[in-house]
C-alpha positions as CSV (number, residue, x, y, z in Angstrom):
1,M,38.0,140.1,-24.0
2,R,39.7,140.0,-27.3
3,R,42.3,142.7,-28.3
4,N,42.6,144.2,-31.7
5,R,46.2,144.1,-32.9
6,T,45.7,145.0,-36.5
7,H,47.1,148.5,-36.2
8,Q,50.2,147.6,-34.2
9,T,52.1,146.6,-37.3
10,Y,51.6,150.0,-38.9
11,L,52.6,151.7,-35.7
12,T,55.8,149.7,-35.6
13,L,56.4,150.4,-39.3
14,F,55.8,154.1,-38.7
15,G,58.2,154.0,-35.7
16,L,60.8,152.2,-37.7
17,A,60.5,154.8,-40.5
18,G,61.0,157.6,-37.9
19,I,64.1,155.9,-36.5
20,L,65.6,155.4,-39.9
21,V,65.0,159.0,-40.9
22,L,66.5,160.1,-37.5
23,C,69.6,158.0,-38.1
24,Q,69.9,159.5,-41.6
25,I,69.7,163.0,-40.2
26,M,72.2,162.2,-37.4
27,S,74.6,160.6,-39.8
28,S,74.6,163.8,-41.9
29,L,75.4,165.8,-38.8
30,Y,77.9,163.4,-37.2
31,P,80.0,161.4,-39.8
32,W,80.9,158.7,-37.3
33,I,77.3,157.5,-37.0
34,P,76.6,154.9,-39.8
35,T,73.6,155.1,-42.0
36,F,72.7,151.4,-41.6
37,V,72.3,151.0,-45.3
38,G,74.0,147.6,-45.2
39,V,71.6,146.4,-42.5
40,V,68.6,147.5,-44.6
41,F,70.1,145.9,-47.7
42,A,70.7,142.6,-45.9
43,Y,67.1,142.8,-44.5
44,L,65.8,143.2,-48.0
45,I,67.7,140.3,-49.4
46,L,66.7,138.0,-46.5
47,E,63.0,139.0,-46.5
48,F,62.3,139.4,-50.3
49,E,61.0,135.8,-50.6
50,H,58.1,136.7,-48.3
51,R,57.2,139.8,-50.2
52,E,53.5,139.2,-50.1
53,V,53.5,139.1,-46.3
54,K,56.0,141.9,-45.6
55,A,55.3,144.2,-48.5
56,A,55.1,147.3,-46.4
57,N,58.5,146.6,-44.7
58,I,60.1,145.9,-48.1
59,A,58.7,149.1,-49.6
60,L,60.0,151.0,-46.6
61,G,63.4,149.5,-47.1
62,F,63.5,150.6,-50.8
63,V,62.2,154.1,-49.9
64,Y,65.0,154.4,-47.3
65,L,67.6,153.3,-49.8
66,C,66.4,155.8,-52.3
67,F,66.3,158.5,-49.6
68,Y,69.9,157.6,-48.8
69,D,70.8,157.9,-52.5
70,A,69.2,161.3,-52.8
71,S,70.6,162.8,-49.6
72,K,74.2,161.6,-50.1
73,G,74.5,162.7,-53.7
74,F,74.5,159.3,-55.4
75,Y,72.5,158.4,-58.4
76,L,68.8,157.9,-57.6
77,F,67.6,154.3,-57.6
78,S,71.1,152.9,-57.7
79,Y,70.5,150.8,-54.7
80,V,67.3,149.4,-56.4
81,I,69.4,148.5,-59.5
82,L,72.0,146.9,-57.3
83,F,69.4,144.9,-55.4
84,I,68.0,143.6,-58.7
85,L,71.4,142.7,-60.0
86,V,72.5,141.0,-56.8
87,Y,69.2,139.2,-56.2
88,R,69.0,137.9,-59.8
89,F,72.6,137.0,-60.5
90,A,74.7,136.8,-57.4
91,L,72.6,135.7,-54.5
92,L,72.6,131.9,-55.1
93,K,76.3,132.0,-55.9
94,I,77.0,133.7,-52.5
95,Q,74.9,131.3,-50.6
96,T,76.5,128.2,-52.2
97,L,80.1,129.4,-51.9
98,I,80.0,130.6,-48.3
99,T,79.1,128.1,-45.6
100,C,79.2,130.3,-42.5
101,D,75.9,132.1,-41.8
102,N,77.4,135.2,-40.3
103,C,79.8,135.3,-43.2
104,I,76.8,135.4,-45.6
105,L,75.4,138.3,-43.7
106,A,78.8,140.1,-43.8
107,S,79.0,139.5,-47.6
108,Y,75.6,141.0,-48.1
109,V,76.7,144.1,-46.2
110,I,80.0,144.2,-48.2
111,V,78.1,143.9,-51.5
112,A,75.8,146.7,-50.3
113,Y,78.6,149.2,-49.8
114,I,81.2,148.1,-52.4
115,G,78.7,147.2,-55.0
116,H,76.9,150.5,-54.6
117,Y,80.2,152.4,-54.9
118,L,81.2,150.4,-58.1
119,L,77.7,150.9,-59.6
120,N,77.9,154.6,-59.0
121,C,81.4,154.7,-60.5
122,F,80.0,153.0,-63.6
123,L,77.1,155.4,-63.9
124,A,79.4,158.3,-63.4
125,Y,81.6,157.0,-66.1
126,L,78.6,156.6,-68.5
127,N,77.6,160.2,-67.7
128,N,81.2,161.5,-68.0
129,E,81.1,162.9,-64.4
130,T,83.5,162.7,-61.5
131,F,83.7,159.5,-59.6
132,P,82.4,159.3,-56.0
133,Y,85.0,159.5,-53.3
134,F,86.0,156.2,-51.6
135,S,87.2,156.7,-48.1
136,N,87.9,154.7,-44.9
137,Y,84.4,155.5,-43.8
138,Y,83.2,152.6,-46.0
139,F,85.2,150.1,-44.0
140,Y,84.0,151.5,-40.7
141,S,80.4,151.3,-41.9
142,I,80.9,147.8,-43.2
143,A,82.2,146.7,-39.9
144,L,79.4,148.3,-37.8
145,D,76.7,147.2,-40.1
146,S,78.0,143.6,-40.2
147,L,78.1,143.4,-36.4
148,L,74.5,144.8,-36.3
149,S,73.3,142.4,-38.9
150,F,74.9,139.5,-36.9
151,M,72.8,140.5,-33.9
152,L,69.5,141.2,-35.8
153,F,69.3,138.6,-38.5
154,R,69.5,134.8,-39.0
155,V,70.1,133.2,-42.4
156,S,67.8,130.4,-43.2
157,R,68.9,128.0,-45.9
């Protein structure tokens, strides 16, 4: 007898969305729990070439990044702008300069956090507002997200 597996992808997507929202809530309550923004950003960079096949996963990633922007007080869609800038101008340069696959994943996570901070500083400067606060929490999140992305993803050249 043949099994129907068409709805399992949507169930896993719904479960993943629930886990990401739960992680976002828990990181708001407990500051030592990372938000996994670097992991989501690295996933979006790695899987954007297959955007026709994994459109729902990519849309969920962008929604999560916008949810992070809104809940943490950053400019809305700043991660989307950062993704467009990195994907268009810096991605090929990163892949040609760095030869280690895990180092490429770590650089994606670093670009996600530091690039997001610098982009929000630039937008705050344009709007004549106060700059966002840069703390040691960024380095902690970069280290944890880099380790998690090493375990989850593999770079294909």
